[in-house]
C-alpha positions, 0 to 999 in steps of 0.5 A, spaced: 463 496 507 466 498 500 462 504 501 467 506 508 472 505 503 470 509 498 469 515 503 476 513 506 480 514 499 476 521 498 477 523 506 484 522 505 485 525 498 482 531 501 486 532 508 492 530 503 495 538 503 494 538 511 497 532 513 502 530 507 509 533 512 506 529 518 508 522 520 500 520 520 500 522 511 498 515 509 493 510 507 492 502 508 487 499 504 487 491 505 484 485 506 479 482 500 481 480 493 477 483 488 474 489 492 477 495 489 483 496 494 487 498 487 482 502 483 481 507 489 489 508 490 490 508 483 484 514 483 488 518 489 495 517 485 492 520 479 489 526 482 495 527 486 499 526 479 493 531 475 491 536 480 498 537 485 503 535 481 506 530 486 510 525 483 507 518 485 511 511 484 507 505 483 510 499 486 506 492 484 510 488 490 511 482 486 513 484 480 516 490 483 521 484 487 522 480 481 526 487 477 528 489 483 533 482 483 533 481 476 538 487 476 543 488 483 547 493 479 541 498 479 538 496 485 541 501 491 539 507 485 532 503 485 531 504 493 533 511 493 528 512 488 522 509 492 525 512 498 525 520 495 519 519 490 514 524 493 508 518 494 510 511 493 504 507 492 505 499 494 500 494 490 499 488 494 503 488 499 506 481 501 501 478 496 500 471 499 501 466 494 497 458 497 494 462 503 502 464 505 504 471 506 510 473 500 515 475 505 523 472 504 528 476 509 531 479 503 524 482 501 521 484 508 529 488 510 529 492 503 521 493 504 523 495 511 529 500 509 525 504 504 519 504 510 522 506 516 526 512 511 520 514 508 517 513 516 523 517 519 522 523 513 515 523 513 514 521 506 506 518 505 505 511 503 499 508 499 499 501 501 494 495 499 495 488 501 490 482 503 493 482 509 490 486 515 495 490 519 495 485 525 498 480 519 504 484 517 506 486 524 507 478 525 511 478 519 515 484 521 513 488 528 518 494 525 515 494 519 508 493 521 507 498 527 511 503 523 506 503 517 500 502 522 503 509 525 503 512 519 496 510 516 492 510 523 487 514 520 486 511 514 486 504 515 480 500 512 480 492 513 475 490 507 473 483 511 466 479 509 463 474 503 467 474 498 462 473 493 459 479 496 466 483 495 469 481 489 468 484 483 471 479 479 466 474 482 460 478 480 458 474 474 458 468 478 452 471 483 448 473 478 448 467 474 
């Protein structure tokens, strides 16, 4: 599974120039925490910045929304940047807390406005989430189906034994 995730990330980067202005120009790495989703999407981001001089904005979902709420005066300016940046990397979309996705109505509304803008204007997103597409669709169908359409060729769902898939637990299984 980790190999498939890595190969998908490499393939996405290789195809980026050919797909970047199409509707299907994004990647979603979903599922098991600790399986390297953020690591791979950060590697893609760094390659896009360094090799192709493409602007990438990193938006850690939990901290990012705290930042948006803390400064309403700059909300529109920050959302405008998220909508218009060449590539947006949303890390840990709807990060679950106690098994429940974190998705207040306000967060869903703001996320939808950003994703819908990017969807309509063919702007790529890199998404990591512990949720799969069906779980995201349950939170908001319009948002989830747009993300799926944007990422359809580059979606990996990492599921299985957390003891094998979560690299942070490696010491536990060897001990």
